[in-house]
All heavy atoms as a GROMACS GRO file, in nm:
protein
  620
    1MET      N    1  -0.356   2.651   1.136
    1MET     CA    2  -0.248   2.589   1.070
    1MET      C    3  -0.257   2.641   0.928
    1MET      O    4  -0.359   2.650   0.866
    1MET     CB    5  -0.260   2.438   1.071
    1MET     CG    6  -0.144   2.371   1.015
    1MET     SD    7  -0.136   2.200   1.046
    1MET     CE    8  -0.123   2.196   1.226
    2ASN      N    9  -0.142   2.675   0.875
    2ASN     CA   10  -0.127   2.730   0.737
    2ASN      C   11  -0.062   2.631   0.647
    2ASN      O   12   0.034   2.565   0.688
    2ASN     CB   13  -0.042   2.860   0.739
    2ASN     CG   14  -0.106   2.962   0.823
    2ASN    OD1   15  -0.226   2.994   0.814
    2ASN    ND2   16  -0.029   3.013   0.918
    3VAL      N   17  -0.110   2.618   0.523
    3VAL     CA   18  -0.052   2.539   0.424
    3VAL      C   19   0.008   2.626   0.322
    3VAL      O   20  -0.068   2.715   0.271
    3VAL     CB   21  -0.151   2.435   0.359
    3VAL    CG1   22  -0.085   2.357   0.253
    3VAL    CG2   23  -0.209   2.347   0.466
    4THR      N   24   0.132   2.615   0.285
    4THR     CA   25   0.198   2.704   0.189
    4THR      C   26   0.262   2.624   0.076
    4THR      O   27   0.321   2.520   0.099
    4THR     CB   28   0.304   2.784   0.264
    4THR    OG1   29   0.243   2.854   0.374
    4THR    CG2   30   0.368   2.883   0.173
    5THR      N   31   0.263   2.679  -0.042
    5THR     CA   32   0.329   2.625  -0.156
    5THR      C   33   0.416   2.733  -0.220
    5THR      O   34   0.396   2.851  -0.195
    5THR     CB   35   0.237   2.566  -0.258
    5THR    OG1   36   0.164   2.676  -0.322
    5THR    CG2   37   0.138   2.466  -0.202
    6ASP      N   38   0.504   2.695  -0.304
    6ASP     CA   39   0.588   2.787  -0.379
    6ASP      C   40   0.503   2.866  -0.479
    6ASP      O   41   0.547   2.969  -0.524
    6ASP     CB   42   0.699   2.722  -0.453
    6ASP     CG   43   0.816   2.692  -0.361
    6ASP    OD1   44   0.834   2.759  -0.256
    6ASP    OD2   45   0.899   2.602  -0.400
    7THR      N   46   0.390   2.818  -0.515
    7THR     CA   47   0.302   2.879  -0.614
    7THR      C   48   0.181   2.938  -0.547
    7THR      O   49   0.082   2.866  -0.532
    7THR     CB   50   0.260   2.781  -0.720
    7THR    OG1   51   0.375   2.716  -0.768
    7THR    CG2   52   0.188   2.847  -0.836
    8PRO      N   53   0.186   3.061  -0.495
    8PRO     CA   54   0.071   3.121  -0.422
    8PRO      C   55  -0.051   3.134  -0.517
    8PRO      O   56  -0.036   3.160  -0.633
    8PRO     CB   57   0.122   3.252  -0.374
    8PRO     CG   58   0.264   3.260  -0.404
    8PRO     CD   59   0.295   3.152  -0.504
    9LEU      N   60  -0.169   3.114  -0.457
    9LEU     CA   61  -0.288   3.147  -0.533
    9LEU      C   62  -0.314   3.294  -0.522
    9LEU      O   63  -0.302   3.359  -0.423
    9LEU     CB   64  -0.405   3.070  -0.465
    9LEU     CG   65  -0.394   2.919  -0.464
    9LEU    CD1   66  -0.509   2.857  -0.386
    9LEU    CD2   67  -0.388   2.862  -0.601
   10ALA      N   68  -0.349   3.356  -0.641
   10ALA     CA   69  -0.370   3.503  -0.643
   10ALA      C   70  -0.480   3.536  -0.740
   10ALA      O   71  -0.501   3.462  -0.842
   10ALA     CB   72  -0.238   3.573  -0.686
   11ALA      N   73  -0.549   3.642  -0.714
   11ALA     CA   74  -0.658   3.686  -0.796
   11ALA      C   75  -0.605   3.743  -0.926
   11ALA      O   76  -0.674   3.739  -1.030
   11ALA     CB   77  -0.745   3.788  -0.721
   12ASN      N   78  -0.495   3.807  -0.923
   12ASN     CA   79  -0.435   3.871  -1.043
   12ASN      C   80  -0.281   3.872  -1.033
   12ASN      O   81  -0.223   3.830  -0.942
   12ASN     CB   82  -0.492   4.012  -1.063
   12ASN     CG   83  -0.456   4.102  -0.949
   12ASN    OD1   84  -0.338   4.108  -0.901
   12ASN    ND2   85  -0.556   4.178  -0.896
   13ALA      N   86  -0.219   3.919  -1.145
   13ALA     CA   87  -0.073   3.914  -1.151
   13ALA      C   88  -0.010   3.997  -1.047
   13ALA      O   89   0.096   3.964  -0.993
   13ALA     CB   90  -0.030   3.955  -1.290
   14ALA      N   91  -0.068   4.110  -1.014
   14ALA     CA   92  -0.009   4.201  -0.910
   14ALA      C   93  -0.011   4.132  -0.776
   14ALA      O   94   0.086   4.135  -0.702
   14ALA     CB   95  -0.090   4.336  -0.904
   15ASP      N   96  -0.122   4.067  -0.743
   15ASP     CA   97  -0.132   3.990  -0.622
   15ASP      C   98  -0.033   3.874  -0.615
   15ASP      O   99   0.025   3.846  -0.517
   15ASP     CB  100  -0.274   3.936  -0.595
   15ASP     CG  101  -0.376   4.044  -0.566
   15ASP    OD1  102  -0.331   4.155  -0.529
   15ASP    OD2  103  -0.495   4.020  -0.572
   16ALA      N  104  -0.015   3.812  -0.726
   16ALA     CA  105   0.076   3.699  -0.738
   16ALA      C  106   0.222   3.743  -0.707
   16ALA      O  107   0.297   3.682  -0.637
   16ALA     CB  108   0.078   3.636  -0.883
   17GLY      N  109   0.262   3.860  -0.757
   17GLY     CA  110   0.391   3.917  -0.728
   17GLY      C  111   0.405   3.950  -0.584
   17GLY      O  112   0.514   3.919  -0.522
   18ILE      N  113   0.310   4.007  -0.523
   18ILE     CA  114   0.313   4.039  -0.378
   18ILE      C  115   0.321   3.906  -0.298
   18ILE      O  116   0.401   3.898  -0.210
   18ILE     CB  117   0.193   4.122  -0.339
   18ILE    CG1  118   0.197   4.258  -0.399
   18ILE    CG2  119   0.182   4.128  -0.186
   18ILE    CD1  120   0.074   4.342  -0.389
   19ALA      N  121   0.236   3.810  -0.330
   19ALA     CA  122   0.233   3.687  -0.254
   19ALA      C  123   0.370   3.610  -0.274
   19ALA      O  124   0.420   3.556  -0.174
   19ALA     CB  125   0.122   3.596  -0.308
   20ALA      N  126   0.427   3.611  -0.389
   20ALA     CA  127   0.556   3.549  -0.411
   20ALA      C  128   0.663   3.617  -0.330
   20ALA      O  129   0.752   3.548  -0.273
   20ALA     CB  130   0.590   3.551  -0.560
   21SER      N  131   0.662   3.747  -0.324
   21SER     CA  132   0.768   3.817  -0.243
   21SER      C  133   0.751   3.794  -0.096
   21SER      O  134   0.852   3.785  -0.022
   21SER     CB  135   0.772   3.967  -0.273
   21SER     OG  136   0.652   4.026  -0.229
   22VAL      N  137   0.631   3.781  -0.048
   22VAL     CA  138   0.610   3.754   0.096
   22VAL      C  139   0.650   3.610   0.123
   22VAL      O  140   0.721   3.587   0.219
   22VAL     CB  141   0.461   3.768   0.127
   22VAL    CG1  142   0.431   3.715   0.267
   22VAL    CG2  143   0.426   3.915   0.124
   23ALA      N  144   0.617   3.511   0.034
   23ALA     CA  145   0.651   3.376   0.064
   23ALA      C  146   0.805   3.360   0.056
   23ALA      O  147   0.864   3.283   0.134
   23ALA     CB  148   0.589   3.285  -0.044
   24ALA      N  149   0.876   3.434  -0.031
   24ALA     CA  150   1.021   3.423  -0.047
   24ALA      C  151   1.091   3.484   0.073
   24ALA      O  152   1.206   3.453   0.099
   24ALA     CB  153   1.065   3.486  -0.175
   25ALA      N  154   1.017   3.572   0.147
   25ALA     CA  155   1.085   3.641   0.261
   25ALA      C  156   1.103   3.554   0.384
   25ALA      O  157   1.181   3.587   0.474
   25ALA     CB  158   1.005   3.766   0.295
   26VAL      N  159   1.034   3.438   0.386
   26VAL     CA  160   1.044   3.351   0.504
   26VAL      C  161   1.175   3.269   0.494
   26VAL      O  162   1.199   3.202   0.397
   26VAL     CB  163   0.924   3.258   0.512
   26VAL    CG1  164   0.937   3.161   0.625
   26VAL    CG2  165   0.797   3.333   0.523
   27ASP      N  166   1.255   3.275   0.598
   27ASP     CA  167   1.385   3.207   0.597
   27ASP      C  168   1.363   3.096   0.704
   27ASP      O  169   1.366   3.123   0.820
   27ASP     CB  170   1.499   3.295   0.641
   27ASP     CG  171   1.637   3.226   0.630
   27ASP    OD1  172   1.642   3.124   0.559
   27ASP    OD2  173   1.724   3.266   0.700
   28ILE      N  174   1.352   2.973   0.656
   28ILE     CA  175   1.323   2.856   0.748
   28ILE      C  176   1.450   2.780   0.768
   28ILE      O  177   1.521   2.745   0.672
   28ILE     CB  178   1.216   2.762   0.689
   28ILE    CG1  179   1.089   2.842   0.656
   28ILE    CG2  180   1.189   2.648   0.772
   28ILE    CD1  181   0.988   2.761   0.571
   29GLU      N  182   1.483   2.754   0.890
   29GLU     CA  183   1.600   2.674   0.932
   29GLU      C  184   1.551   2.532   0.948
   29GLU      O  185   1.492   2.502   1.046
   29GLU     CB  186   1.662   2.725   1.062
   29GLU     CG  187   1.784   2.651   1.104
   29GLU     CD  188   1.906   2.678   1.016
   29GLU    OE1  189   1.914   2.789   0.964
   29GLU    OE2  190   1.988   2.587   1.004
   30TRP      N  191   1.576   2.444   0.846
   30TRP     CA  192   1.522   2.305   0.847
   30TRP      C  193   1.619   2.214   0.928
   30TRP      O  194   1.739   2.225   0.908
   30TRP     CB  195   1.507   2.250   0.706
   30TRP     CG  196   1.398   2.318   0.630
   30TRP    CD1  197   1.412   2.417   0.531
   30TRP    CD2  198   1.252   2.305   0.645
   30TRP    NE1  199   1.294   2.458   0.481
   30TRP    CE2  200   1.192   2.392   0.552
   30TRP    CE3  201   1.177   2.227   0.728
   30TRP    CZ2  202   1.055   2.395   0.540
   30TRP    CZ3  203   1.040   2.233   0.717
   30TRP    CH2  204   0.980   2.314   0.627
   31ASN      N  205   1.563   2.125   1.001
   31ASN     CA  206   1.642   2.018   1.066
   31ASN      C  207   1.665   1.908   0.962
   31ASN      O  208   1.608   1.910   0.857
   31ASN     CB  209   1.567   1.958   1.184
   31ASN     CG  210   1.551   2.052   1.299
   31ASN    OD1  211   1.621   2.156   1.312
   31ASN    ND2  212   1.456   2.019   1.390
   32GLU      N  213   1.753   1.819   0.997
   32GLU     CA  214   1.781   1.703   0.907
   32GLU      C  215   1.650   1.625   0.890
   32GLU      O  216   1.573   1.609   0.984
   32GLU     CB  217   1.885   1.616   0.967
   32GLU     CG  218   1.929   1.502   0.876
   32GLU     CD  219   2.047   1.423   0.935
   32GLU    OE1  220   2.126   1.477   1.012
   32GLU    OE2  221   2.061   1.301   0.897
   33ALA      N  222   1.628   1.578   0.768
   33ALA     CA  223   1.503   1.510   0.735
   33ALA      C  224   1.487   1.378   0.814
   33ALA      O  225   1.588   1.308   0.844
   33ALA     CB  226   1.493   1.481   0.590
   34PHE      N  227   1.368   1.350   0.865
   34PHE     CA  228   1.334   1.220   0.926
   34PHE      C  229   1.277   1.129   0.826
   34PHE      O  230   1.171   1.159   0.758
   34PHE     CB  231   1.237   1.248   1.040
   34PHE     CG  232   1.176   1.121   1.095
   34PHE    CD1  233   1.249   1.044   1.190
   34PHE    CD2  234   1.052   1.080   1.061
   34PHE    CE1  235   1.199   0.931   1.242
   34PHE    CE2  236   1.004   0.958   1.116
   34PHE     CZ  237   1.074   0.884   1.204
   35CYS      N  238   1.337   1.019   0.794
   35CYS     CA  239   1.292   0.930   0.692
   35CYS      C  240   1.257   0.791   0.746
   35CYS      O  241   1.324   0.740   0.834
   35CYS     CB  242   1.398   0.912   0.583
   35CYS     SG  243   1.455   1.062   0.509
   36SER      N  244   1.155   0.731   0.688
   36SER     CA  245   1.116   0.593   0.715
   36SER      C  246   1.067   0.525   0.590
   36SER      O  247   1.014   0.597   0.500
   36SER     CB  248   1.012   0.592   0.823
   36SER     OG  249   0.892   0.648   0.778
   37GLU      N  250   1.090   0.401   0.579
   37GLU     CA  251   1.044   0.322   0.463
   37GLU      C  252   1.076   0.387   0.329
   37GLU      O  253   0.984   0.434   0.252
   37GLU     CB  254   0.894   0.293   0.471
   37GLU     CG  255   0.861   0.210   0.598
   37GLU     CD  256   0.709   0.176   0.602
   37GLU    OE1  257   0.647   0.178   0.502
   37GLU    OE2  258   0.667   0.151   0.715
   38GLY      N  259   1.201   0.401   0.297
   38GLY     CA  260   1.237   0.451   0.169
   38GLY      C  261   1.236   0.604   0.158
   38GLY      O  262   1.304   0.672   0.225
   39ALA      N  263   1.156   0.658   0.070
   39ALA     CA  264   1.159   0.795   0.037
   39ALA      C  265   1.051   0.878   0.115
   39ALA      O  266   1.022   0.995   0.078
   39ALA     CB  267   1.138   0.820  -0.115
   40ASN      N  268   0.995   0.819   0.215
   40ASN     CA  269   0.898   0.897   0.294
   40ASN      C  270   0.969   0.989   0.402
   40ASN      O  271   0.988   0.944   0.512
   40ASN     CB  272   0.800   0.801   0.364
   40ASN     CG  273   0.721   0.722   0.265
   40ASN    OD1  274   0.686   0.772   0.163
   40ASN    ND2  275   0.691   0.599   0.302
   41CYS      N  276   1.013   1.098   0.359
   41CYS     CA  277   1.098   1.183   0.445
   41CYS      C  278   1.021   1.317   0.475
   41CYS      O  279   0.970   1.389   0.389
   41CYS     CB  280   1.223   1.220   0.382
   41CYS     SG  281   1.328   1.077   0.340
   42PHE      N  282   1.024   1.350   0.606
   42PHE     CA  283   0.963   1.475   0.653
   42PHE      C  284   1.072   1.551   0.724
   42PHE      O  285   1.168   1.499   0.781
   42PHE     CB  286   0.845   1.447   0.744
   42PHE     CG  287   0.730   1.386   0.675
   42PHE    CD1  288   0.715   1.248   0.666
   42PHE    CD2  289   0.635   1.470   0.608
   42PHE    CE1  290   0.607   1.195   0.596
   42PHE    CE2  291   0.528   1.414   0.544
   42PHE     CZ  292   0.513   1.277   0.535
   43ARG      N  293   1.052   1.687   0.728
   43ARG     CA  294   1.146   1.768   0.797
   43ARG      C  295   1.074   1.874   0.881
   43ARG      O  296   0.961   1.908   0.855
   43ARG     CB  297   1.243   1.837   0.695
   43ARG     CG  298   1.166   1.920   0.597
   43ARG     CD  299   1.250   1.948   0.475
   43ARG     NE  300   1.164   2.026   0.384
   43ARG     CZ  301   1.212   2.130   0.314
   43ARG    NH1  302   1.332   2.166   0.320
   43ARG    NH2  303   1.126   2.195   0.234
   44PHE      N  304   1.136   1.918   0.985
   44PHE     CA  305   1.082   2.013   1.076
   44PHE      C  306   1.173   2.140   1.072
   44PHE      O  307   1.292   2.124   1.056
   44PHE     CB  308   1.076   1.955   1.216
   44PHE     CG  309   0.990   1.835   1.232
   44PHE    CD1  310   1.046   1.710   1.220
   44PHE    CD2  311   0.853   1.848   1.251
   44PHE    CE1  312   0.965   1.598   1.230
   44PHE    CE2  313   0.774   1.732   1.265
   44PHE     CZ  314   0.824   1.616   1.252
   45GLY      N  315   1.111   2.253   1.090
   45GLY     CA  316   1.192   2.375   1.081
   45GLY      C  317   1.132   2.488   1.165
   45GLY      O  318   1.014   2.481   1.208
   46LEU      N  319   1.212   2.589   1.184
   46LEU     CA  320   1.171   2.715   1.256
   46LEU      C  321   1.213   2.833   1.173
   46LEU      O  322   1.318   2.826   1.100
   46LEU     CB  323   1.235   2.720   1.391
   46LEU     CG  324   1.187   2.625   1.494
   46LEU    CD1  325   1.276   2.640   1.617
   46LEU    CD2  326   1.049   2.651   1.538
   47ASP      N  327   1.136   2.941   1.180
   47ASP     CA  328   1.182   3.063   1.115
   47ASP      C  329   1.232   3.161   1.222
   47ASP      O  330   1.226   3.125   1.345
   47ASP     CB  331   1.073   3.122   1.026
   47ASP     CG  332   0.951   3.173   1.106
   47ASP    OD1  333   0.959   3.196   1.222
   47ASP    OD2  334   0.843   3.200   1.035
   48ASP      N  335   1.272   3.278   1.185
   48ASP     CA  336   1.330   3.376   1.274
   48ASP      C  337   1.229   3.434   1.376
   48ASP      O  338   1.265   3.471   1.484
   48ASP     CB  339   1.392   3.493   1.198
   48ASP     CG  340   1.511   3.457   1.122
   48ASP    OD1  341   1.577   3.348   1.154
   48ASP    OD2  342   1.544   3.528   1.023
   49SER      N  343   1.098   3.420   1.342
   49SER     CA  344   1.000   3.472   1.438
   49SER      C  345   0.944   3.361   1.526
   49SER      O  346   0.849   3.385   1.605
   49SER     CB  347   0.882   3.532   1.355
   49SER     OG  348   0.815   3.439   1.276
   50GLY      N  349   0.997   3.241   1.514
   50GLY     CA  350   0.953   3.132   1.605
   50GLY      C  351   0.844   3.044   1.558
   50GLY      O  352   0.791   2.960   1.628
   51ARG      N  353   0.796   3.065   1.429
   51ARG     CA  354   0.689   2.975   1.376
   51ARG      C  355   0.753   2.841   1.342
   51ARG      O  356   0.865   2.835   1.302
   51ARG     CB  357   0.628   3.036   1.249
   51ARG     CG  358   0.533   3.148   1.284
   51ARG     CD  359   0.447   3.198   1.168
   51ARG     NE  360   0.355   3.095   1.118
   51ARG     CZ  361   0.236   3.072   1.174
   51ARG    NH1  362   0.206   3.126   1.288
   51ARG    NH2  363   0.151   2.982   1.117
   52ALA      N  364   0.676   2.733   1.358
   52ALA     CA  365   0.724   2.600   1.328
   52ALA      C  366   0.666   2.550   1.195
   52ALA      O  367   0.559   2.591   1.153
   52ALA     CB  368   0.677   2.504   1.441
   53TYR      N  369   0.746   2.462   1.129
   53TYR     CA  370   0.711   2.416   0.996
   53TYR      C  371   0.731   2.263   0.989
   53TYR      O  372   0.826   2.212   1.048
   53TYR     CB  373   0.802   2.479   0.888
   53TYR     CG  374   0.783   2.632   0.882
   53TYR    CD1  375   0.850   2.709   0.970
   53TYR    CD2  376   0.700   2.684   0.788
   53TYR    CE1  377   0.835   2.848   0.966
   53TYR    CE2  378   0.683   2.824   0.782
   53TYR     CZ  379   0.746   2.902   0.868
   53TYR     OH  380   0.733   3.040   0.865
   54ILE      N  381   0.640   2.195   0.909
   54ILE     CA  382   0.659   2.058   0.877
   54ILE      C  383   0.648   2.052   0.726
   54ILE      O  384   0.553   2.098   0.665
   54ILE     CB  385   0.557   1.969   0.935
   54ILE    CG1  386   0.554   1.972   1.088
   54ILE    CG2  387   0.571   1.818   0.891
   54ILE    CD1  388   0.439   1.894   1.150
   55GLY      N  389   0.746   1.991   0.661
   55GLY     CA  390   0.753   1.976   0.516
   55GLY      C  391   0.798   1.834   0.472
   55GLY      O  392   0.854   1.763   0.555
   56SER      N  393   0.778   1.805   0.346
   56SER     CA  394   0.819   1.678   0.289
   56SER      C  395   0.940   1.706   0.200
   56SER      O  396   0.942   1.814   0.133
   56SER     CB  397   0.706   1.620   0.210
   56SER     OG  398   0.753   1.510   0.127
   57THR      N  399   1.031   1.615   0.194
   57THR     CA  400   1.146   1.637   0.104
   57THR      C  401   1.110   1.608  -0.046
   57THR      O  402   1.179   1.652  -0.134
   57THR     CB  403   1.264   1.538   0.139
   57THR    OG1  404   1.214   1.406   0.134
   57THR    CG2  405   1.318   1.569   0.275
   58LEU      N  406   0.987   1.545  -0.065
   58LEU     CA  407   0.947   1.526  -0.198
   58LEU      C  408   0.893   1.653  -0.265
   58LEU      O  409   0.893   1.668  -0.385
   58LEU     CB  410   0.833   1.415  -0.205
   58LEU     CG  411   0.882   1.270  -0.167
   58LEU    CD1  412   0.766   1.184  -0.155
   58LEU    CD2  413   0.993   1.231  -0.253
   59THR      N  414   0.838   1.743  -0.187
   59THR     CA  415   0.783   1.872  -0.228
   59THR      C  416   0.842   1.980  -0.137
   59THR      O  417   0.774   2.033  -0.055
   59THR     CB  418   0.625   1.871  -0.225
   59THR    OG1  419   0.588   1.831  -0.095
   59THR    CG2  420   0.570   1.776  -0.327
   60PRO      N  421   0.966   2.019  -0.160
   60PRO     CA  422   1.033   2.109  -0.068
   60PRO      C  423   0.974   2.249  -0.055
   60PRO      O  424   0.982   2.310   0.045
   60PRO     CB  425   1.174   2.128  -0.127
   60PRO     CG  426   1.180   2.051  -0.257
   60PRO     CD  427   1.051   1.973  -0.267
   61GLY      N  428   0.891   2.295  -0.158
   61GLY     CA  429   0.828   2.422  -0.147
   61GLY      C  430   0.691   2.423  -0.082
   61GLY      O  431   0.628   2.526  -0.068
   62GLU      N  432   0.650   2.308  -0.033
   62GLU     CA  433   0.518   2.300   0.034
   62GLU      C  434   0.537   2.254   0.175
   62GLU      O  435   0.616   2.163   0.201
   62GLU     CB  436   0.430   2.199  -0.040
   62GLU     CG  437   0.401   2.237  -0.184
   62GLU     CD  438   0.320   2.130  -0.259
   62GLU    OE1  439   0.278   2.031  -0.202
   62GLU    OE2  440   0.298   2.153  -0.383
   63TYR      N  441   0.462   2.320   0.263
   63TYR     CA  442   0.478   2.291   0.408
   63TYR      C  443   0.356   2.340   0.484
   63TYR      O  444   0.279   2.424   0.428
   63TYR     CB  445   0.604   2.349   0.460
   63TYR     CG  446   0.628   2.497   0.428
   63TYR    CD1  447   0.566   2.601   0.499
   63TYR    CD2  448   0.707   2.527   0.322
   63TYR    CE1  449   0.586   2.731   0.463
   63TYR    CE2  450   0.733   2.663   0.286
   63TYR     CZ  451   0.670   2.766   0.360
   63TYR     OH  452   0.692   2.894   0.320
   64VAL      N  453   0.339   2.293   0.601
   64VAL     CA  454   0.240   2.356   0.692
   64VAL      C  455   0.312   2.424   0.796
   64VAL      O  456   0.427   2.392   0.838
   64VAL     CB  457   0.150   2.241   0.758
   64VAL    CG1  458   0.065   2.171   0.653
   64VAL    CG2  459   0.226   2.139   0.834
   65SER      N  460   0.250   2.535   0.847
   65SER     CA  461   0.316   2.613   0.956
   65SER      C  462   0.210   2.655   1.055
   65SER      O  463   0.095   2.669   1.023
   65SER     CB  464   0.384   2.734   0.892
   65SER     OG  465   0.292   2.823   0.841
   66ASP      N  466   0.260   2.671   1.176
   66ASP     CA  467   0.171   2.721   1.288
   66ASP      C  468   0.267   2.753   1.396
   66ASP      O  469   0.388   2.747   1.387
   66ASP     CB  470   0.073   2.608   1.326
   66ASP     CG  471  -0.058   2.669   1.383
   66ASP    OD1  472  -0.050   2.772   1.449
   66ASP    OD2  473  -0.162   2.606   1.361
   67SER      N  474   0.209   2.788   1.515
   67SER     CA  475   0.293   2.815   1.633
   67SER      C  476   0.357   2.684   1.680
   67SER      O  477   0.310   2.573   1.643
   67SER     CB  478   0.204   2.870   1.740
   67SER     OG  479   0.118   2.769   1.789
   68VAL      N  480   0.468   2.695   1.745
   68VAL     CA  481   0.538   2.580   1.803
   68VAL      C  482   0.439   2.500   1.893
   68VAL      O  483   0.438   2.379   1.884
   68VAL     CB  484   0.661   2.622   1.878
   68VAL    CG1  485   0.722   2.509   1.952
   68VAL    CG2  486   0.766   2.684   1.778
   69GLU      N  487   0.361   2.569   1.968
   69GLU     CA  488   0.270   2.503   2.062
   69GLU      C  489   0.164   2.419   1.979
   69GLU      O  490   0.129   2.310   2.025
   69GLU     CB  491   0.194   2.605   2.149
   69GLU     CG  492   0.287   2.682   2.246
   69GLU     CD  493   0.361   2.794   2.182
   69GLU    OE1  494   0.324   2.843   2.072
   69GLU    OE2  495   0.468   2.841   2.241
   70ALA      N  496   0.108   2.476   1.873
   70ALA     CA  497   0.008   2.403   1.794
   70ALA      C  498   0.071   2.280   1.729
   70ALA      O  499   0.013   2.175   1.733
   70ALA     CB  500  -0.047   2.498   1.688
   71LEU      N  501   0.192   2.292   1.673
   71LEU     CA  502   0.252   2.174   1.611
   71LEU      C  503   0.294   2.071   1.716
   71LEU      O  504   0.290   1.949   1.694
   71LEU     CB  505   0.367   2.216   1.517
   71LEU     CG  506   0.318   2.285   1.392
   71LEU    CD1  507   0.441   2.324   1.303
   71LEU    CD2  508   0.217   2.202   1.315
   72ARG      N  509   0.336   2.124   1.834
   72ARG     CA  510   0.368   2.025   1.940
   72ARG      C  511   0.241   1.943   1.981
   72ARG      O  512   0.244   1.825   2.006
   72ARG     CB  513   0.422   2.103   2.063
   72ARG     CG  514   0.466   2.015   2.177
   72ARG     CD  515   0.523   2.094   2.294
   72ARG     NE  516   0.646   2.153   2.254
   72ARG     CZ  517   0.674   2.288   2.269
   72ARG    NH1  518   0.585   2.362   2.323
   72ARG    NH2  519   0.788   2.331   2.232
   73ALA      N  520   0.130   2.011   1.990
   73ALA     CA  521   0.002   1.948   2.021
   73ALA      C  522  -0.036   1.846   1.914
   73ALA      O  523  -0.080   1.737   1.946
   73ALA     CB  524  -0.112   2.054   2.039
   74LEU      N  525  -0.018   1.884   1.783
   74LEU     CA  526  -0.044   1.792   1.677
   74LEU      C  527   0.042   1.664   1.690
   74LEU      O  528  -0.004   1.553   1.675
   74LEU     CB  529  -0.021   1.864   1.540
   74LEU     CG  530  -0.022   1.770   1.419
   74LEU    CD1  531  -0.161   1.716   1.394
   74LEU    CD2  532   0.027   1.850   1.298
   75ILE      N  533   0.170   1.684   1.705
   75ILE     CA  534   0.263   1.569   1.716
   75ILE      C  535   0.224   1.478   1.831
   75ILE      O  536   0.225   1.355   1.824
   75ILE     CB  537   0.412   1.620   1.719
   75ILE    CG1  538   0.446   1.674   1.586
   75ILE    CG2  539   0.503   1.499   1.757
   75ILE    CD1  540   0.578   1.755   1.584
   76SER      N  541   0.195   1.541   1.944
   76SER     CA  542   0.154   1.466   2.066
   76SER      C  543   0.027   1.384   2.042
   76SER      O  544   0.015   1.265   2.079
   76SER     CB  545   0.129   1.557   2.184
   76SER     OG  546   0.250   1.616   2.220
   77ALA      N  547  -0.071   1.442   1.970
   77ALA     CA  548  -0.195   1.376   1.939
   77ALA      C  549  -0.170   1.259   1.841
   77ALA      O  550  -0.220   1.146   1.861
   77ALA     CB  551  -0.297   1.472   1.876
   78VAL      N  552  -0.083   1.279   1.743
   78VAL     CA  553  -0.049   1.169   1.654
   78VAL      C  554   0.024   1.054   1.727
   78VAL      O  555  -0.010   0.936   1.705
   78VAL     CB  556   0.035   1.219   1.534
   78VAL    CG1  557   0.097   1.104   1.453
   78VAL    CG2  558  -0.048   1.314   1.446
   79LYS      N  559   0.116   1.092   1.813
   79LYS     CA  560   0.186   0.986   1.893
   79LYS      C  561   0.091   0.912   1.980
   79LYS      O  562   0.113   0.792   2.009
   79LYS     CB  563   0.299   1.050   1.973
   79LYS     CG  564   0.415   1.099   1.895
   79LYS     CD  565   0.517   1.176   1.974
   79LYS     CE  566   0.589   1.090   2.070
   79LYS     NZ  567   0.701   1.163   2.133
   80ALA      N  568  -0.016   0.979   2.026
   80ALA     CA  569  -0.113   0.912   2.120
   80ALA      C  570  -0.210   0.830   2.041
   80ALA      O  571  -0.302   0.766   2.101
   80ALA     CB  572  -0.186   1.022   2.200
   81GLY      N  573  -0.210   0.830   1.907
   81GLY     CA  574  -0.294   0.743   1.830
   81GLY      C  575  -0.411   0.813   1.759
   81GLY      O  576  -0.492   0.749   1.695
   82ALA      N  577  -0.417   0.945   1.766
   82ALA     CA  578  -0.526   1.018   1.701
   82ALA      C  579  -0.539   0.995   1.551
   82ALA      O  580  -0.644   1.012   1.496
   82ALA     CB  581  -0.519   1.166   1.732
   83ALA      N  582  -0.428   0.953   1.481
   83ALA     CA  583  -0.428   0.938   1.340
   83ALA      C  584  -0.411   0.795   1.301
   83ALA      O  585  -0.399   0.760   1.183
   83ALA     CB  586  -0.323   1.022   1.274
   84ASP      N  587  -0.425   0.700   1.396
   84ASP     CA  588  -0.404   0.553   1.370
   84ASP      C  589  -0.506   0.503   1.271
   84ASP      O  590  -0.472   0.415   1.190
   84ASP     CB  591  -0.415   0.475   1.498
   84ASP     CG  592  -0.292   0.491   1.590
   84ASP    OD1  593  -0.195   0.554   1.545
   84ASP    OD2  594  -0.287   0.432   1.698
   85HIS      N  595  -0.628   0.562   1.266
   85HIS     CA  596  -0.720   0.512   1.170
   85HIS      C  597  -0.681   0.541   1.020
   85HIS      O  598  -0.740   0.488   0.931
   85HIS     CB  599  -0.858   0.581   1.196
   85HIS     CG  600  -0.862   0.728   1.180
   85HIS    ND1  601  -0.804   0.818   1.274
   85HIS    CD2  602  -0.911   0.804   1.082
   85HIS    CE1  603  -0.815   0.936   1.230
   85HIS    NE2  604  -0.882   0.937   1.112
   86LEU      N  605  -0.582   0.629   1.004
   86LEU     CA  606  -0.533   0.665   0.869
   86LEU      C  607  -0.430   0.555   0.817
   86LEU      O  608  -0.395   0.562   0.699
   86LEU     CB  609  -0.480   0.804   0.862
   86LEU     CG  610  -0.572   0.914   0.904
   86LEU    CD1  611  -0.498   1.044   0.913
   86LEU    CD2  612  -0.684   0.924   0.807
   87LEU      N  613  -0.384   0.476   0.903
   87LEU     CA  614  -0.278   0.378   0.870
   87LEU      C  615  -0.337   0.253   0.811
   87LEU      O  616  -0.440   0.212   0.838
   87LEU     CB  617  -0.191   0.346   0.993
   87LEU     CG  618  -0.125   0.464   1.055
   87LEU    CD1  619  -0.051   0.421   1.181
   87LEU    CD2  620  -0.027   0.529   0.957
   0.00000   0.00000   0.00000
């Protein structure tokens, strides 16, 4: 699973420019945000290559990405109670 932000970490300015251009090249088609209890809104998306994304509307440039299968497994595990101890 990958975590991405609009501000890539880079060793130097040249790397930062390359990282920024790569990050900007991803075109994510976001679904309508899923919101509960006020401003707790999450959104799901796909890119042209079929990678899946989960992001928050509070930090639009930050998201996690992985294969559709991996995120499907994550969502199924959460629905089955794997994260209930965090509530």
